[in-house]
C-alpha angles and dihedrals in degrees: 000000000000115000123243113274126198126173104193104266129126123226117278117271095223105025094175093053094048092045086052093053092043093048090055088065093042087052089066088068100029094139091054091051091045089057090047089055090050094050091045087054091049093049094047091043094051090053096050097043090045090061094044094054089063084082101062090035092059096036099043104027115018098040094047090042095238098159097177092051091046091052090053091046092050091046090051093050091045087054090050091049092047088054090051089049094051091045088053091050090046100049089045093055093042091047093051093050092046095046095048088051095047091048090048090054091048092050092046092047091048094050091048092052096045087057091058094048116110120253092249090068090060090046088059099043130057123236090240088055093052095041089055089064091057095042117022099029096041089047094055090050087048096050093044091052093046096047113012108043096064094030094056091052095046094045091047091051092044091049098046091038092052095050090048093050095048090048089052089049096046129349092194095051091047093063088065091052095045091053092050092046090053091052090049091049092048092048092045091052094045091044091046092052095050093046091045089058095053092042091056088053089046091055092048091053091043088055091052092050091048090050093047093049093046090050095051092047091054093045099046093125093054092044091056098042092055096040091240098146096103096050093043088053092051090049090049090051091055092051092046093051091051089051091048093051095049092044091050090053094045093047092046091063095042090049092055094057104072097042091048096048089045092051092047089050093049088050091046088055096045093051092044092047092052095046093042089052092053089047088052090049089049092051090245093116130023122230096253092051090049091051092050094044093051092054086052086054092054091046094048103077096050100061089043090054098043090043094058091044092050092047088055089047089050093051089049090052092047089054089053092046088050089058092049093047092047088057091047089054096050106117109267119229108283121241121179093162119140099171111094135186123244140172119258142182131206124235127170090348094307127102120224127185115257134188088220119100104249133171089241122082134186139186119252102216117189111228116223114300097327125098090242121114132195124215119237113188114241103240105151100248103157120180134180118209115193094315120190120189140161129174086224120028095239093057124055118204096180120037113196097322116187124183142132137213115199121205111286094015122130111216122189132195124202132175146109121306110282095025092121100261096130092035090063088055093048092051089052086058091044090233083144131024122241121239095213142003125032141266118212129196113198089342093307118110104245089229087071092054119088108247096233093051093043091052090043087066092053134068121195136194117191132188094248099069116206122197129184133227105269142069123321088246091052090052091053091044088054085085090057116014096198095050116135122233090256092053090051092051089046091054090049093052092050089051091047089241099114096082096055093042093054089054093058115096094249099028114203089356091063110131118233123207137177094021091314097303091162088068130069120254091254094049089050087053093048088054090052089051089049090050090056092043096056088056092060095201125181091238124045123188118197113186105188086323096161099041092107098051133077121257094257094053091044089058091049090050092051094052090051092047091048090056099048093041095052106141091012135105119254124193113194130188115186144153092209106081091201088071093061101044096103094044116126090228132009121204117203109203130197126172092345098309134098107241099173133020134173136088126299096275097044091052096050088048089055090056090212133127097313088050088053091050095048098048092043099248090119127033127208113248 
């Protein structure tokens, strides 16, 4: 008998709703699952009928000594069992194929939906929590579909069929079996509830151990510097001992189930055999019927035990499925934009849309209710008009910000942490929606622009560089998927990354793993800048983009960026004031408001906050 298994999940909150969503996926393969059901019915039927046929075989052929009839009967039973075995093999293979297909579709739809979620959702949920939906939750659904779906049907048919066939053979004897089955069922439910409680505690302790170990592995340098190994080992031992106690309690209950059920089934068999023998001696039951009945008695405990366990596993899977579907039902990032981006070419002073990939773009703006559109050249004119924004309604981050960046201008933002610098950049990308005011892009409210098209016109380099598994060339090409090898190398040269890339053993074909851990932080930042450079966008956003490189490299990068961004708009956020000196306009922010604006010389002449920062009289916090 299979041992009770519990994976640490509670029952689903809304079983009906979760089943409805799951059945929608199963409905895509309804004929396959119908065939599985038919094969399960054949498998269970062959098993039940094979046992029942012991009665006529014994009474008609064995007792009278009809060997030829016995041979035919045995051959017939063998054929029936063969059909049952083939049906079992068939539904197992079909179930595996169907389950894998359904799980693939669920995981695919989940990934597609996660990509549509707003950034604020990721701000409020940890990466581990989201990853558990793709791994643990999907795995429980997959395991249940592989093992539980067909098994529940078969065990139900076997249990119900066994009781029915025993009742047909002898109603009196069946009362004994029903009493024992009821006792087994009560014990299984009681034992399962107790073990479930301890398994939940075990899972909680295991989570604490996992979190502690992960924290220690990530903080090895700090641990060693402060000689904290002994204390950390003591803490780990405490957690490990708690886990041992809870696991022992959980496994004690689960370890009781199989021996208890086996003992009850043996007792059931012994009582049924004794009483059945007395019935046979009294002429109330023939020998064939008794033999067939006793085989049913031996079979009765197994489907009950497995059915209960499979239902528990199914509930666990439904709890995991509920978490998956809750994420799928999370409202996607809204996008009512109607303005799109297109390639254009200029002829005789007029621009026209073209299917060719050119370096010129324009916005396709619908005019009124008609299907006609007008083309607005993409120039990179970005303006904020009394913008009010807060990540939460009760706390404003920007209070009526107004600013403009004309095409080709380099606009810089300086200020203390929390002043609103990065928030302004996030609003240009429409990562978040403003509460009041307006942001325009080439005279078009960005809320009218489709988000994919808006972001296609921007490139962004942030302080926390993220590189993907792949070659260096692939990571640079991430900014423009169809970029040629020469364009990739040119972008690297502009970002001053070409020299260190060529010194690597495999050059541009060097594989990067674990977010580029085989490179220095400065080298990773250079690759991120090269990735933005290859895109050649009309608007470039640098959020502390040069914070991880030395001053000399920073100057080289600025020269390269100035060359590639000629005629384009650049937004810069930097703590190093030396990086913003050549900006067309510098905005000094404090508490969500622009307190000073002007170029470097103007701000020095004002002798305000910027002057204090530049001369060291005031430091950014």
